[in-house]
Every structure is written in structure tokens, then in C-alpha cells.
PLY file of the C-alpha trace (Angstrom):
ply
format ascii 1.0
element vertex 232
property float x
property float y
property float z
element edge 231
property int vertex1
property int vertex2
end_header
27.15 41.16 -23.58
27.70 37.28 -23.92
29.75 35.97 -21.12
32.63 33.66 -22.12
35.51 31.99 -20.32
37.81 32.94 -22.95
37.07 36.66 -22.44
37.29 36.22 -18.73
40.69 34.58 -18.94
41.96 37.34 -21.13
40.92 39.93 -18.52
42.53 37.95 -15.70
45.61 37.47 -17.74
45.98 33.80 -16.86
44.81 30.60 -18.63
43.23 28.12 -16.26
43.95 24.43 -16.33
40.49 24.16 -14.61
38.41 27.00 -16.08
35.51 25.93 -13.88
37.41 27.49 -11.02
37.29 30.86 -12.74
33.64 30.45 -13.56
32.79 29.87 -9.97
35.09 32.82 -8.92
32.99 35.24 -11.09
29.67 33.94 -10.03
27.80 36.17 -7.60
25.08 34.56 -5.49
22.32 36.60 -7.10
23.11 34.71 -10.31
22.30 31.40 -8.72
18.78 32.72 -7.85
18.06 33.12 -11.59
19.91 30.06 -12.90
19.06 26.93 -10.96
21.33 24.91 -13.19
24.34 26.60 -11.41
25.24 25.19 -8.05
28.14 27.27 -6.54
28.77 31.06 -6.16
32.14 32.70 -5.29
31.82 32.82 -1.50
34.04 29.73 -0.71
36.68 30.80 -3.06
36.58 34.29 -1.59
37.10 32.70 1.84
40.26 30.92 0.57
41.59 33.86 -1.56
41.32 36.07 1.61
43.70 33.88 3.59
46.06 33.19 0.61
46.25 37.01 -0.18
47.08 37.79 3.43
49.88 35.24 3.40
51.39 36.43 0.03
51.36 39.99 0.97
52.77 39.48 4.42
55.45 37.20 3.13
56.36 39.97 0.44
56.50 42.70 3.10
58.61 40.64 5.47
61.31 40.15 2.88
60.99 43.44 1.02
61.04 45.61 4.26
63.55 43.78 6.59
63.94 46.89 8.90
60.31 47.62 9.52
58.77 46.64 12.84
55.70 44.54 13.29
53.27 47.41 13.72
54.26 49.16 10.55
54.23 45.94 8.53
50.71 45.22 9.91
49.45 48.60 9.01
50.83 48.55 5.46
49.32 45.04 4.89
46.07 46.17 6.16
46.16 49.12 3.72
47.14 46.90 0.77
44.28 44.29 1.36
41.42 46.56 2.70
38.08 46.30 1.07
38.35 49.63 -0.82
41.85 48.74 -2.07
40.84 45.21 -3.45
37.86 46.86 -5.14
40.34 49.31 -6.79
42.44 46.26 -7.98
39.35 44.84 -9.49
38.53 48.12 -11.23
42.02 48.13 -12.73
41.44 44.70 -14.15
37.98 45.38 -15.44
36.71 42.52 -13.18
33.18 44.14 -12.92
32.71 43.58 -16.76
33.06 39.91 -16.49
31.17 39.15 -13.23
28.08 36.82 -13.58
25.39 38.72 -11.75
21.63 38.33 -11.36
19.33 40.94 -12.89
18.68 42.72 -9.46
22.39 43.05 -8.71
23.10 44.25 -12.26
20.48 46.93 -12.12
21.46 48.11 -8.72
25.14 48.79 -10.03
26.65 45.59 -8.82
29.50 45.72 -11.41
30.84 48.73 -9.67
29.88 47.87 -6.07
32.91 48.07 -3.86
32.10 44.89 -1.61
31.21 42.83 -4.66
34.34 43.68 -6.52
36.52 43.22 -3.43
35.02 39.77 -2.84
35.35 38.74 -6.47
39.04 39.82 -6.43
39.68 37.49 -3.50
37.61 34.75 -5.09
39.92 34.94 -8.26
42.96 34.74 -6.02
41.48 31.58 -4.42
40.83 30.26 -7.89
44.52 31.03 -9.07
45.82 29.34 -5.89
43.89 26.09 -6.53
44.72 26.04 -10.20
48.44 26.99 -10.01
49.69 27.28 -6.47
51.35 30.02 -4.46
53.92 30.89 -7.13
51.11 31.78 -9.65
49.40 33.98 -7.04
52.71 35.60 -6.15
53.28 36.43 -9.72
49.87 37.73 -10.47
49.23 39.65 -7.25
52.61 41.11 -6.51
53.60 42.19 -10.04
50.39 43.77 -10.95
49.21 45.26 -7.58
51.46 45.07 -4.54
55.04 45.47 -5.46
54.88 49.07 -6.78
53.23 50.33 -3.67
55.66 48.53 -1.34
58.64 49.83 -3.32
57.35 53.40 -3.04
57.08 52.78 0.83
60.56 51.39 1.00
62.05 54.33 -0.87
60.28 56.79 1.40
61.97 55.40 4.38
58.74 54.65 6.27
57.69 58.23 6.49
54.24 57.16 7.89
54.49 54.71 10.69
51.51 52.75 11.81
48.70 54.79 13.39
48.71 53.08 16.74
52.31 53.91 17.49
51.81 57.55 16.29
48.69 57.97 18.40
50.29 56.61 21.52
53.34 58.91 21.07
51.11 61.99 20.56
48.63 61.20 23.43
51.41 60.48 25.85
53.28 63.65 24.92
50.12 65.73 25.20
48.09 64.18 28.01
50.56 61.78 29.62
48.22 58.77 29.25
47.95 55.76 27.11
45.10 55.16 24.52
42.92 52.12 25.30
41.39 49.94 22.66
38.19 47.81 22.58
36.34 45.65 20.10
32.72 46.87 20.47
30.99 44.86 17.72
31.29 41.82 15.39
29.09 41.19 12.38
29.02 38.94 9.17
29.21 35.22 8.52
32.10 33.18 9.91
34.11 33.34 6.69
33.57 37.07 6.26
33.70 38.73 9.81
33.87 42.43 10.32
34.95 43.94 13.50
34.29 47.45 15.05
36.90 48.86 17.58
37.00 52.07 19.53
39.92 53.90 21.01
39.54 55.94 24.32
41.82 58.59 25.64
40.87 58.89 29.07
37.15 58.37 29.49
36.24 59.71 26.08
35.91 57.70 22.82
38.17 59.51 20.27
37.96 57.14 17.26
35.87 54.24 15.88
36.98 51.93 13.07
36.03 48.80 11.19
38.11 45.98 9.69
38.22 42.35 8.69
40.41 41.57 11.77
40.63 43.02 15.22
43.94 44.34 14.36
42.68 46.15 11.20
39.73 47.65 13.23
42.00 48.90 16.00
44.28 50.50 13.31
41.45 52.19 11.70
40.19 53.48 15.01
43.66 54.83 15.68
43.63 56.65 12.32
40.19 58.28 13.25
41.54 59.45 16.53
44.68 60.87 14.99
42.55 63.00 12.67
40.59 64.25 15.61
43.73 64.98 17.69
45.28 66.95 14.68
42.07 69.11 14.61
42.04 69.63 18.36
0 1
1 2
2 3
3 4
4 5
5 6
6 7
7 8
8 9
9 10
10 11
11 12
12 13
13 14
14 15
15 16
16 17
17 18
18 19
19 20
20 21
21 22
22 23
23 24
24 25
25 26
26 27
27 28
28 29
29 30
30 31
31 32
32 33
33 34
34 35
35 36
36 37
37 38
38 39
39 40
40 41
41 42
42 43
43 44
44 45
45 46
46 47
47 48
48 49
49 50
50 51
51 52
52 53
53 54
54 55
55 56
56 57
57 58
58 59
59 60
60 61
61 62
62 63
63 64
64 65
65 66
66 67
67 68
68 69
69 70
70 71
71 72
72 73
73 74
74 75
75 76
76 77
77 78
78 79
79 80
80 81
81 82
82 83
83 84
84 85
85 86
86 87
87 88
88 89
89 90
90 91
91 92
92 93
93 94
94 95
95 96
96 97
97 98
98 99
99 100
100 101
101 102
102 103
103 104
104 105
105 106
106 107
107 108
108 109
109 110
110 111
111 112
112 113
113 114
114 115
115 116
116 117
117 118
118 119
119 120
120 121
121 122
122 123
123 124
124 125
125 126
126 127
127 128
128 129
129 130
130 131
131 132
132 133
133 134
134 135
135 136
136 137
137 138
138 139
139 140
140 141
141 142
142 143
143 144
144 145
145 146
146 147
147 148
148 149
149 150
150 151
151 152
152 153
153 154
154 155
155 156
156 157
157 158
158 159
159 160
160 161
161 162
162 163
163 164
164 165
165 166
166 167
167 168
168 169
169 170
170 171
171 172
172 173
173 174
174 175
175 176
176 177
177 178
178 179
179 180
180 181
181 182
182 183
183 184
184 185
185 186
186 187
187 188
188 189
189 190
190 191
191 192
192 193
193 194
194 195
195 196
196 197
197 198
198 199
199 200
200 201
201 202
202 203
203 204
204 205
205 206
206 207
207 208
208 209
209 210
210 211
211 212
212 213
213 214
214 215
215 216
216 217
217 218
218 219
219 220
220 221
221 222
222 223
223 224
224 225
225 226
226 227
227 228
228 229
229 230
230 231
């Protein structure tokens, strides 16, 4: 398949004033290894897009769900921007078809690789922000991917609160103690840190979770503990 910016812009649904931004956003580092004339992959744009996406989603949740407490908003935001969800957004777009990959990444299934798709999605958000500003990102991200899920949550009346609150209530009711959380590992480069958290009930570890922030990791650990608690 011959790669073209025109095709890429059709997939994204936005015409760039600076199409070089989109070219970079769709360039995996493996592509540079085989094309020395290219000088930049999507990692810097991914770093920017991650921050912009968090802001846009948090702002939308703040106004769309005015009666939700901070813990519930944090949990919903983490759900909406977790790696697996971003990769799903990318698949909905067909983003994998327009990535510029090296042959090795191509042969190993890179066009459908969850981490690559999630990173590329964030890079596209970064490119959109630099090209058109926050309003363009809001229109593109919210209308296509975020707003329908948030509206469904609003209509449900918050039937599922954040897992840390639910775990604390369940553990206190059953054991009369409070769960304790700890970050037990950090990994990845500075622009793409990954955290691992554990939650203890008494002296025993009941759940372990990972995330891009300490808050996301502790939420994931609480979810794991809730699953175990329900089976106990």
C-alpha cells in the first residue's frame, strides 16, 4: 500500500495546515531505522497528546457531570484514556492502516498492537493540538469517542462508583479495617511512565494494578481486590 498524507487526513477526518505534524504523528520509531532520511518519530507528540487528552477529558467530565465526586470522575477519566481504550479508538478510526512502520514491526503485527495504536492515537491528538488548538481537539475527541460514553454514564446515575470507594466500604463492613495502598514499581521513560500499585487488606496483598499515573494504578489495584472480594 502506498502511503499518502491525503489518505491519512481522510482517515483522521481533519485537514492539517501543517501536514508534517500528521506525518510525524504516524511515524513509529522502527520506521526511522530503515529510512535514515526521516528524523523524527511520534514519541514527542505522544507525550504532548497524553497531557492534552487528559485535560480535554477532565474538563468535559467536570462540566458534564457536575454532581459527581472527585473519585468517581478520576475513575471514569482513567477508564476513558487507558491504553486499551485508546487502542480501541484507534481501531475505530482505522489508524493502524496508515501508520508508518518498519518492516520488523509490520511483520510482528504492529498495525494491531495495542500499545502502538494507543501511542499513535495520543500522537495524533498532539498533532491536532499544535495545528488547530484545544477547540479542534475538543471537537475531534469528544464528539467521536468520549461524549457518548459520558452521556451513558450520566443517564445511569453513576451506578458504578470508583473502585477505591467501593472497596473501602466493603472491607470496612466485612473486616472493620481500611485498605492500604502502595506504589511498588515504576518503569518506562520519563515521558511514558508506568506505575504498579498494590492494595493490602490487613497484612495480605489483595490486588495489584498498573497505570500511567499513581492514581490510575491504585484504581486498578482496587478493581482487582474487588473481584477477589466478590469471589471470597
